[in-house]
N, C-alpha and C positions, 0 to 999 in steps of 0.2 A: 586523606584528600583535603587539600586546602579549600576553604570556602571564600567566596567573593560575594559581597553585598551588592544587590541590584535593586533598582526600583522599577516596578512595572505598573502599568495602568490597565485596569479592566473595567468593563461596564458595571454600573451600579448593581444590576441583577446578579452578575457573577460574584461581585464582592459580597453581596448578601448571602449567597449560597456558601461561599467559603467561610464566612463568619458563623453561619448556622451550623456547618459541619464541625467547626472547632468548638463552638458552645455546646453542641450535643455530645462531645466527647469522641467523635469519630476520628479526629486527628488532634494532635497536640498543638499544631500551629498552622497558619495559612501557608507558611514556607514549606511545611511537610506536604501539604496538598500539591503545591506547585512542583516540588521535586518529584513526587509520584507521577504527576501528569507529564512532566518532561521525560522521565524514564520510559513511560508508556509510548510517548511520541517518538523517542529515540528507537525503541524496539520496532515500532511500526515502520518508521522510515528505513531502518536497516533491512527489514523484511522486504519492503518495496524495492529497495536498491538491489537486493539479491535476486528478486523475481525479474527485475529489469535486465540484470546481467545475464540471467539464464535465458531470457527471451532473445537478447542480442546474440548469445552464443548459438541458440537454435537457428536463428536467421542466418548467421555466418555459416553454420554447418550446411544448411539448405543451399545457400548460394555456392558454397565450395563443392557441393555434390554434383555439379554439372548442370547442363541446361534442363529446364523444366519442360513439361508438356503444355502447350497452349490450352487455355480453358475451353476454347471452342472444340478442340479435339476430344477432350475429356467428356464434355457434355454430349457431343455427337455420338461417342461410343456408348454412353449411358442410355441415350435415346434409342439407339439401335438395339441394345440388349433388352430394353423395356418393350420395344415393339416386337422383337422376336419371341418374347415370352407371352405376348397377348394372343 
C-alpha cells in the first residue's frame, strides 16, 4: 500500500500523550499511533453504517408490510385487557 505524507494539528495535550506513548516504547512512532486510531475509527464507522443500513431495511420492511394499527387502538386494547384481569 502506498503511503502519503500528511501534516495534522492536534492540541498540545494530545501531542504530549502521543510523545509519551512513543517515549515509553508503547509505539514506534506517532504515525503508528495515528494509523491505529484511524483503523479503529474506520472499523467503528463501518459498523455504524452497517447498523444504519440494517435499520433502514427494517423500516422499509415494516412500511412494505402494509398499514399499521394506530397507537390509540393498541393502547385501548391493552387497557381493556388490563381492566379485564383486575
